[in-house]
N, CA, C and O of each residue as an XYZ file, in Angstrom:
664
protein
N      10.515      5.255     20.185
C       9.506      6.259     19.922
C       9.211      6.303     18.417
O      10.130      6.265     17.599
N       7.946      6.383     18.065
C       7.527      6.397     16.676
C       7.616      7.813     16.132
O       7.120      8.756     16.750
N       8.249      7.958     14.975
C       8.368      9.281     14.364
C       7.036      9.701     13.749
O       6.166      8.869     13.492
N       6.892     11.011     13.517
C       5.667     11.507     12.906
C       5.505     10.917     11.504
O       4.386     10.649     11.066
N       6.624     10.714     10.800
C       6.563     10.148      9.455
C       6.007      8.723      9.498
O       5.194      8.345      8.655
N       6.445      7.943     10.473
C       5.921      6.587     10.633
C       4.446      6.619     11.028
O       3.654      5.799     10.562
N       4.082      7.570     11.887
C       2.680      7.703     12.290
C       1.824      8.132     11.095
O       0.685      7.690     10.947
N       2.380      8.992     10.251
C       1.660      9.419      9.054
C       1.369      8.214      8.171
O       0.239      8.036      7.716
N       2.386      7.381      7.925
C       2.145      6.188      7.115
C       1.088      5.300      7.773
O       0.210      4.773      7.089
N       1.166      5.135      9.062
C       0.226      4.287      9.777
C      -1.209      4.778      9.575
O      -2.114      3.972      9.363
N      -1.416      6.076      9.638
C      -2.753      6.657      9.429
C      -3.201      6.475      7.972
O      -4.369      6.192      7.705
N      -2.270      6.640      7.047
C      -2.593      6.451      5.631
C      -2.942      4.990      5.361
O      -3.872      4.702      4.607
N      -2.201      4.069      5.972
C      -2.473      2.648      5.814
C      -3.856      2.304      6.383
O      -4.592      1.503      5.807
N      -4.192      2.913      7.506
C      -5.519      2.690      8.093
C      -6.608      3.171      7.123
O      -7.617      2.493      6.925
N      -6.396      4.330      6.534
C      -7.358      4.844      5.557
C      -7.560      3.818      4.444
O      -8.694      3.514      4.072
N      -6.471      3.293      3.920
C      -6.575      2.305      2.854
C      -7.327      1.057      3.273
O      -8.090      0.490      2.491
N      -7.110      0.628      4.512
C      -7.756     -0.603      5.001
C      -9.254     -0.451      5.247
O      -9.985     -1.439      5.170
N      -9.732      0.761      5.543
C     -11.154      0.917      5.880
C     -12.021      1.285      4.682
O     -13.246      1.210      4.776
N     -11.437      1.674      3.576
C     -12.249      2.130      2.448
C     -13.198      1.054      1.928
O     -14.394      1.303      1.777
N     -12.676     -0.136      1.653
C     -13.543     -1.179      1.091
C     -14.605     -1.654      2.083
O     -15.758     -1.828      1.689
N     -14.258     -1.872      3.363
C     -15.335     -2.240      4.299
C     -16.428     -1.171      4.400
O     -17.605     -1.501      4.546
N     -16.048      0.094      4.324
C     -17.063      1.150      4.360
C     -17.902      1.142      3.086
O     -19.122      1.288      3.147
N     -17.271      0.977      1.959
C     -17.993      0.911      0.685
C     -18.941     -0.283      0.673
O     -20.068     -0.192      0.186
N     -18.473     -1.390      1.208
C     -19.233     -2.637      1.159
C     -20.381     -2.698      2.155
O     -21.030     -3.735      2.291
N     -20.639     -1.592      2.856
C     -21.842     -1.551      3.685
C     -23.077     -1.660      2.796
O     -24.154     -2.034      3.259
N     -22.913     -1.334      1.532
C     -23.915     -1.628      0.508
C     -23.331     -2.798     -0.283
O     -22.493     -2.586     -1.160
N     -23.760     -4.029      0.010
C     -23.097     -5.232     -0.522
C     -22.975     -5.297     -2.040
O     -22.061     -5.948     -2.546
N     -23.851     -4.655     -2.770
C     -23.762     -4.717     -4.223
C     -22.484     -4.092     -4.748
O     -22.029     -4.445     -5.836
N     -21.885     -3.157     -3.989
C     -20.599     -2.581     -4.407
C     -19.524     -3.658     -4.455
O     -18.725     -3.714     -5.390
N     -19.514     -4.506     -3.442
C     -18.522     -5.579     -3.386
C     -18.700     -6.536     -4.564
O     -17.723     -6.927     -5.202
N     -19.927     -6.905     -4.848
C     -20.186     -7.820     -5.957
C     -19.714     -7.236     -7.288
O     -19.067     -7.926     -8.075
N     -20.031     -5.989     -7.533
C     -19.617     -5.344     -8.798
C     -18.099     -5.205     -8.887
O     -17.510     -5.444     -9.941
N     -17.469     -4.815     -7.776
C     -16.011     -4.661     -7.780
C     -15.348     -6.000     -8.087
O     -14.446     -6.082     -8.920
N     -15.797     -7.027     -7.416
C     -15.197     -8.353     -7.614
C     -15.442     -8.865     -9.031
O     -14.583     -9.526     -9.614
N     -16.590     -8.565     -9.569
C     -16.875     -8.939    -10.962
C     -15.918     -8.225    -11.909
O     -15.387     -8.836    -12.836
N     -15.696     -6.919    -11.675
C     -14.759     -6.162    -12.522
C     -13.342     -6.716    -12.399
O     -12.650     -6.887    -13.403
N     -12.914     -6.993    -11.183
C     -11.565     -7.532    -10.993
C     -11.397     -8.843    -11.761
O     -10.395     -9.039    -12.449
N     -12.360     -9.721    -11.644
C     -12.282    -11.003    -12.365
C     -12.251    -10.777    -13.876
O     -11.490    -11.431    -14.589
N     -13.073     -9.856    -14.361
C     -13.115     -9.607    -15.808
C     -11.796     -9.023    -16.316
O     -11.458     -9.175    -17.490
N     -11.057     -8.360    -15.434
C      -9.752     -7.807    -15.797
C      -8.620     -8.817    -15.617
O      -7.465     -8.519    -15.921
N      -8.951    -10.007    -15.126
C      -7.934    -11.030    -14.902
C      -7.110    -10.788    -13.644
O      -5.968    -11.236    -13.546
N      -7.694    -10.077    -12.684
C      -7.007     -9.781    -11.428
C      -7.626    -10.639    -10.327
O      -8.838    -10.607    -10.115
N      -6.802    -11.393     -9.639
C      -7.275    -12.173     -8.502
C      -7.937    -11.221     -7.505
O      -7.370    -10.178     -7.176
N      -9.123    -11.569     -7.026
C      -9.905    -10.679     -6.166
C      -9.136    -10.299     -4.903
O      -9.061     -9.118     -4.562
N      -8.566    -11.277     -4.205
C      -7.858    -10.976     -2.952
C      -6.655    -10.070     -3.217
O      -6.418     -9.116     -2.477
N      -5.907    -10.366     -4.261
C      -4.739     -9.537     -4.607
C      -5.195     -8.140     -5.012
O      -4.629     -7.141     -4.566
N      -6.218     -8.074     -5.856
C      -6.709     -6.779     -6.325
C      -7.220     -5.900     -5.197
O      -6.945     -4.701     -5.163
N      -7.968     -6.499     -4.271
C      -8.501     -5.706     -3.167
C      -7.391     -5.227     -2.240
O      -7.435     -4.096     -1.756
N      -6.414     -6.061     -1.992
C      -5.295     -5.624     -1.138
C      -4.467     -4.560     -1.847
O      -4.006     -3.611     -1.213
N      -4.275     -4.708     -3.157
C      -3.555     -3.665     -3.894
C      -4.339     -2.356     -3.912
O      -3.742     -1.279     -3.900
N      -5.662     -2.436     -3.939
C      -6.458     -1.216     -3.859
C      -6.246     -0.527     -2.514
O      -6.143      0.698     -2.443
N      -6.181     -1.324     -1.452
C      -5.930     -0.755     -0.127
C      -4.595     -0.032     -0.090
O      -4.506      1.105      0.374
N      -3.566     -0.694     -0.577
C      -2.247     -0.076     -0.527
C      -2.168      1.099     -1.499
O      -1.462      2.073     -1.235
N      -2.883      1.018     -2.613
C      -2.925      2.126     -3.572
C      -3.496      3.373     -2.901
O      -2.935      4.462     -3.021
N      -4.613      3.207     -2.195
C      -5.223      4.336     -1.490
C      -4.282      4.881     -0.417
O      -4.177      6.093     -0.232
N      -3.603      3.981      0.283
C      -2.643      4.391      1.319
C      -1.512      5.197      0.707
O      -1.127      6.242      1.230
N      -0.983      4.703     -0.406
C       0.121      5.392     -1.081
C      -0.317      6.754     -1.606
O       0.430      7.728     -1.508
N      -1.526      6.826     -2.166
C      -2.024      8.103     -2.690
C      -2.183      9.125     -1.566
O      -1.772     10.277     -1.708
N      -2.777      8.704     -0.450
C      -2.946      9.618      0.689
C      -1.588     10.058      1.219
O      -1.385     11.232      1.529
N      -0.666      9.117      1.319
C       0.663      9.431      1.832
C       1.393     10.407      0.902
O       2.038     11.347      1.366
N       1.290     10.182     -0.392
C       1.974     11.063     -1.352
C       1.462     12.492     -1.245
O       2.250     13.437     -1.251
N       0.156     12.654     -1.147
C      -0.411     14.005     -1.027
C      -0.008     14.625      0.306
O       0.346     15.803      0.362
N      -0.060     13.848      1.365
C       0.308     14.369      2.687
C       1.766     14.820      2.709
O       2.082     15.875      3.259
N       2.646     14.033      2.118
C       4.063     14.400      2.079
C       4.262     15.634      1.190
O       5.002     16.550      1.549
N       3.596     15.652      0.030
C       3.722     16.796     -0.883
C       3.255     18.100     -0.236
O       3.799     19.166     -0.525
N       2.259     18.018      0.627
C       1.707     19.229      1.256
C       2.212     19.419      2.683
O       1.735     20.297      3.402
N       3.178     18.597      3.091
C       3.810     18.691      4.416
C       2.817     18.560      5.566
O       2.921     19.270      6.567
N       1.851     17.646      5.421
C       0.912     17.398      6.516
C       1.546     16.457      7.528
O       2.259     15.520      7.170
N       1.275     16.722      8.782
C       1.706     15.805      9.835
C       0.644     14.717      9.983
O      -0.432     14.801      9.390
N       0.954     13.707     10.771
C       0.005     12.619     11.005
C      -1.303     13.156     11.591
O      -2.387     12.707     11.219
N      -1.192     14.113     12.502
C      -2.400     14.662     13.130
C      -3.204     15.540     12.167
O      -4.397     15.755     12.380
N      -2.574     16.039     11.128
C      -3.266     16.891     10.153
C      -3.882     16.103      9.003
O      -4.597     16.670      8.177
N      -3.612     14.796      8.942
C      -4.130     13.988      7.844
C      -5.660     14.062      7.777
O      -6.242     13.971      6.696
N      -6.293     14.223      8.913
C      -7.759     14.293      8.939
C      -8.299     15.432      8.082
O      -9.447     15.375      7.641
N      -7.502     16.456      7.841
C      -7.958     17.605      7.062
C      -7.803     17.391      5.554
O      -8.283     18.202      4.763
N      -7.144     16.318      5.158
C      -6.876     16.067      3.741
C      -8.176     15.712      3.011
O      -8.852     14.752      3.381
N      -8.525     16.481      1.978
C      -9.758     16.185      1.232
C      -9.658     14.846      0.492
O      -8.613     14.509     -0.065
N     -10.746     14.101      0.494
C     -10.781     12.844     -0.254
C     -10.541     13.080     -1.739
O      -9.975     12.227     -2.423
N     -10.963     14.223     -2.233
C     -10.760     14.533     -3.655
C      -9.268     14.597     -3.996
O      -8.864     14.212     -5.093
N      -8.461     15.081     -3.064
C      -7.011     15.144     -3.313
C      -6.409     13.739     -3.363
O      -5.506     13.478     -4.157
N      -6.907     12.838     -2.519
C      -6.440     11.453     -2.534
C      -6.872     10.793     -3.834
O      -6.086     10.082     -4.460
N      -8.116     11.022     -4.246
C      -8.620     10.457     -5.504
C      -7.812     10.969     -6.692
O      -7.471     10.202     -7.592
N      -7.508     12.263     -6.693
C      -6.709     12.834     -7.784
C      -5.321     12.216     -7.831
O      -4.792     11.951     -8.911
N      -4.731     11.986     -6.668
C      -3.397     11.380     -6.623
C      -3.435      9.935     -7.100
O      -2.498      9.471     -7.749
N      -4.510      9.223     -6.785
C      -4.616      7.813     -7.179
C      -4.552      7.652     -8.694
O      -3.954      6.702     -9.197
N      -5.164      8.574     -9.413
C      -5.169      8.463    -10.872
C      -4.217      9.448    -11.550
O      -3.890      9.280    -12.725
N      -3.775     10.463    -10.830
C      -2.963     11.495    -11.454
C      -1.466     11.378    -11.255
O      -0.698     11.968    -12.014
N      -1.040     10.637    -10.260
C       0.389     10.486    -10.003
C       0.905      9.212    -10.643
O       0.201      8.205    -10.718
N       2.131      9.274    -11.099
C       2.799      8.081    -11.630
C       3.073      7.123    -10.478
O       3.202      7.541     -9.327
N       3.159      5.844    -10.794
C       3.394      4.831     -9.758
C       4.626      5.159     -8.920
O       4.596      5.041     -7.695
N       5.706      5.571     -9.577
C       6.935      5.862     -8.839
C       6.778      7.082     -7.940
O       7.465      7.193     -6.925
N       5.881      8.000     -8.300
C       5.620      9.159     -7.444
C       4.908      8.737     -6.160
O       5.118      9.325     -5.099
N       4.072      7.720     -6.270
C       3.374      7.230     -5.089
C       4.328      6.534     -4.127
O       4.082      6.483     -2.922
N       5.409      6.005     -4.663
C       6.376      5.273     -3.833
C       7.414      6.181     -3.178
O       8.131      5.747     -2.276
N       7.502      7.417     -3.614
C       8.508      8.344     -3.078
C       8.164      8.743     -1.644
O       6.998      8.958     -1.312
N       9.178      8.839     -0.809
C       9.014      9.353      0.537
C       8.430      8.384      1.549
O       8.024      8.794      2.637
N       8.382      7.096      1.202
C       7.852      6.119      2.158
C       8.846      5.872      3.279
O      10.043      6.104      3.108
N       8.366      5.406      4.420
C       9.295      5.029      5.494
C      10.218      3.901      5.018
O       9.869      3.134      4.121
N      11.385      3.817      5.629
C      12.325      2.745      5.280
C      11.826      1.387      5.745
O      12.063      0.370      5.093
N      11.139      1.378      6.869
C      10.569      0.136      7.414
C       9.127      0.415      7.808
O       8.726      1.565      7.985
N       8.359     -0.655      7.943
C       6.954     -0.523      8.290
C       6.685     -1.302      9.568
O       7.204     -2.402      9.757
N       5.877     -0.727     10.437
C       5.537     -1.392     11.695
C       4.692     -2.635     11.443
O       4.777     -3.610     12.189
N       3.882     -2.600     10.398
C       3.013     -3.727     10.051
C       3.642     -4.477      8.875
O       3.840     -3.905      7.803
N       3.948     -5.736      9.078
C       4.575     -6.541      8.023
C       3.719     -6.611      6.764
O       4.254     -6.707      5.659
N       2.388     -6.564      6.916
C       1.502     -6.577      5.740
C       1.797     -5.391      4.838
O       1.842     -5.527      3.616
N       1.999     -4.219      5.449
C       2.286     -3.025      4.659
C       3.592     -3.197      3.894
O       3.683     -2.835      2.721
N       4.597     -3.747      4.559
C       5.890     -3.963      3.920
C       5.736     -4.862      2.701
O       6.247     -4.548      1.626
N       5.039     -5.971      2.864
C       4.847     -6.921      1.760
C       4.047     -6.288      0.636
O       4.427     -6.396     -0.530
N       2.950     -5.633      0.965
C       2.082     -5.079     -0.071
C       2.734     -3.915     -0.820
O       2.517     -3.758     -2.021
N       3.521     -3.107     -0.131
C       4.238     -2.046     -0.833
C       5.257     -2.671     -1.788
O       5.453     -2.170     -2.896
N       5.896     -3.743     -1.374
C       6.832     -4.435     -2.263
C       6.110     -5.024     -3.468
O       6.626     -4.968     -4.584
N       4.930     -5.585     -3.261
C       4.147     -6.118     -4.381
C       3.761     -4.982     -5.328
O       3.878     -5.118     -6.546
N       3.304     -3.865     -4.767
C       2.960     -2.706     -5.584
C       4.180     -2.258     -6.393
O       4.080     -1.987     -7.589
N       5.313     -2.188     -5.733
C       6.550     -1.775     -6.400
C       6.876     -2.718     -7.569
O       7.259     -2.264     -8.647
N       6.723     -4.023     -7.350
C       6.970     -4.997     -8.421
C       6.011     -4.778     -9.588
O       6.428     -4.802    -10.746
N       4.742     -4.567     -9.293
C       3.764     -4.299    -10.347
C       4.145     -3.029    -11.112
O       4.083     -2.994    -12.341
N       4.534     -1.998    -10.382
C       4.855     -0.712    -11.010
C       6.055     -0.812    -11.939
O       6.060     -0.207    -13.011
N       7.058     -1.561    -11.547
C       8.286     -1.616    -12.332
C       8.300     -2.727    -13.363
O       9.166     -2.741    -14.239
N       7.368     -3.652    -13.281
C       7.328     -4.744    -14.250
C       6.855     -4.250    -15.613
O       7.342     -4.709    -16.647
N       5.918     -3.326    -15.617
C       5.418     -2.783    -16.880
C       4.417     -3.713    -17.539
O       3.934     -4.664    -16.926
N       4.115     -3.427    -18.786
C       3.212     -4.268    -19.560
C       1.843     -4.415    -18.940
O       1.223     -3.440    -18.517
N       1.377     -5.665    -18.895
C       0.039     -5.978    -18.382
C      -0.125     -5.557    -16.923
O      -1.199     -5.101    -16.530
N       0.927     -5.705    -16.118
C       0.788     -5.344    -14.700
C       0.600     -3.834    -14.534
O      -0.135     -3.399    -13.647
N       1.248     -3.040    -15.367
C       1.027     -1.588    -15.317
C      -0.416     -1.262    -15.685
O      -1.039     -0.378    -15.097
N      -0.928     -1.985    -16.658
C      -2.326     -1.774    -17.060
C      -3.264     -2.155    -15.913
O      -4.268     -1.483    -15.678
N      -2.935     -3.225    -15.206
C      -3.747     -3.621    -14.056
C      -3.692     -2.555    -12.963
O      -4.712     -2.267    -12.337
N      -2.522     -1.967    -12.724
C      -2.426     -0.894    -11.728
C      -3.281      0.302    -12.141
O      -3.924      0.932    -11.301
N      -3.284      0.608    -13.431
C      -4.122      1.711    -13.904
C      -5.589      1.412    -13.606
O      -6.318      2.281    -13.126
N      -6.018      0.193    -13.888
C      -7.408     -0.179    -13.611
C      -7.708     -0.089    -12.117
O      -8.773      0.381    -11.718
N      -6.766     -0.541    -11.300
C      -6.964     -0.457     -9.843
C      -7.024      0.992     -9.381
O      -7.770      1.319     -8.458
N      -6.246      1.858    -10.014
C      -6.280      3.277     -9.631
C      -7.658      3.874     -9.899
O      -8.155      4.671     -9.104
N      -8.274      3.493    -11.009
C      -9.611      4.013    -11.301
C     -10.635      3.437    -10.323
O     -11.615      4.096     -9.976
N     -10.400      2.215     -9.888
C     -11.293      1.592     -8.908
C     -11.163      2.293     -7.545
O     -12.160      2.481     -6.848
N      -9.947      2.674     -7.170
C      -9.733      3.421     -5.922
C     -10.414      4.784     -6.023
O     -11.079      5.222     -5.085
N     -10.247      5.447     -7.154
C     -10.886      6.751     -7.353
C     -12.403      6.619     -7.223
O     -13.050      7.441     -6.574
N     -12.962      5.585     -7.839
C     -14.413      5.340     -7.764
C     -14.843      5.126     -6.313
O     -15.846      5.685     -5.869
N     -14.091      4.324     -5.586
C     -14.404      4.053     -4.175
C     -14.425      5.351     -3.374
O     -15.352      5.593     -2.601
N     -13.416      6.176     -3.558
C     -13.356      7.454     -2.837
C     -14.515      8.365     -3.231
O     -15.078      9.056     -2.380
N     -14.874      8.371     -4.511
C     -15.978      9.213     -4.975
C     -17.306      8.768     -4.356
O     -18.113      9.602     -3.944
N     -17.529      7.460     -4.292
C     -18.768      6.949     -3.702
C     -18.828      7.308     -2.218
O     -19.858      7.768     -1.726
N     -17.729      7.098     -1.515
C     -17.715      7.422     -0.079
C     -17.880      8.916      0.149
O     -18.557      9.328      1.091
N     -17.268      9.731     -0.702
C     -17.409     11.185     -0.568
C     -18.856     11.609     -0.812
O     -19.363     12.507     -0.141
N     -19.519     10.963     -1.772
C     -20.901     11.314     -2.089
C     -21.850     10.969     -0.944
O     -22.922     11.563     -0.829
N     -21.469     10.028     -0.108
C     -22.310      9.652      1.038
C     -22.254     10.699      2.152
O     -23.127     10.728      3.020
N     -21.250     11.541      2.130
C     -21.067     12.541      3.190
C     -21.917     13.777      2.923
O     -22.154     14.151      1.775
N     -22.366     14.397      3.993
C     -23.152     15.620      3.854
C     -22.261     16.851      3.730
O     -22.716     17.907      3.290
N     -21.002     16.720      4.114
C     -20.062     17.843      4.015
C     -19.768     18.145      2.551
O     -19.713     17.229      1.731
N     -19.577     19.428      2.211
C     -19.324     19.786      0.813
C     -17.981     19.254      0.284
O     -17.868     18.955     -0.905
N     -16.995     19.136      1.125
C     -15.684     18.635      0.708
C     -15.202     17.622      1.750
O     -14.424     17.967      2.639
N     -15.663     16.379      1.640
C     -15.320     15.369      2.647
C     -13.809     15.153      2.750
O     -13.074     15.273      1.770
N     -13.376     14.835      3.960
C     -11.956     14.666      4.247
C     -11.661     13.257      4.748
O     -12.568     12.457      4.976
N     -10.394     12.979      4.911
C      -9.980     11.709      5.498
C     -10.555     11.568      6.903
O     -10.892     10.464      7.331
N     -10.666     12.676      7.616
C     -11.252     12.653      8.955
C     -12.685     12.138      8.947
O     -13.098     11.436      9.869
N     -13.449     12.485      7.905
C     -14.820     11.975      7.790
C     -14.806     10.458      7.633
O     -15.657      9.770      8.198
N     -13.859      9.939      6.881
C     -13.738      8.483      6.700
C     -13.334      7.835      8.021
O     -13.868      6.789      8.389
N     -12.391      8.454      8.736
C     -11.981      7.910     10.027
C     -13.165      7.848     10.997
O     -13.318      6.871     11.730
N     -13.995      8.881     11.002
C     -15.168      8.895     11.877
C     -16.160      7.800     11.479
O     -16.716      7.121     12.342
N     -16.382      7.629     10.180
C     -17.288      6.567      9.708
C     -16.747      5.191     10.094
O     -17.511      4.309     10.484
N     -15.449      5.011      9.986
C     -14.826      3.730     10.352
C     -14.997      3.480     11.846
O     -15.249      2.353     12.270
N     -14.857      4.538     12.636
C     -15.035      4.412     14.082
C     -16.496      4.058     14.403
O     -16.760      3.194     15.239
N     -17.429      4.724     13.741
C     -18.854      4.446     13.947
C     -19.204      3.006     13.560
O     -20.068      2.382     14.176
N     -18.524      2.489     12.535
C     -18.776      1.119     12.066
C     -17.975      0.089     12.876
O     -18.052     -1.114     12.624
N     -17.210      0.584     13.848
C     -16.389     -0.276     14.717
C     -15.376     -1.094     13.929
O     -15.121     -2.256     14.246
N     -14.793     -0.470     12.887
C     -13.752     -1.152     12.128
C     -12.460     -1.142     12.942
O     -12.138     -0.136     13.574
N     -11.726     -2.235     12.932
C     -10.511     -2.310     13.745
C      -9.422     -1.381     13.227
O      -9.321     -1.105     12.031
N      -8.609     -0.908     14.173
C      -7.460     -0.078     13.786
C      -6.468     -0.978     13.165
O      -5.400     -0.527     12.748
């Protein structure tokens, strides 16, 4: 049986995975993001996957800090996730994660994030740049919503409407 904590991570990971495909419904966003990543010396595939896990970690950190269950994640404002992406220290984002992950990709990417966070120097600077890129992505998606304070649930609904895979 899957624990609520594992389900919470799973929902947060899903949020991270759907952000870029939703943003890229306007293709020029993808072109600009990839151009920025290259100009920063970040491999596009690595940078985009780290952005996904960054968003997942930020959502998870806020959910854990506010004691949200997996079913309550839909109520989490995107602004809170954006604030966590740029406002929390890397090690704060890593606190409270599950010991194991159902998806091997999540396990690998969290380990890569952890290596970047603890290596310091240029990699820390790259994480900072990625955090601002995640914040920008969340801000653009939030601005597309008609609701005054868009939530993770709004993103989940958009992902469902776009037929993005779970």
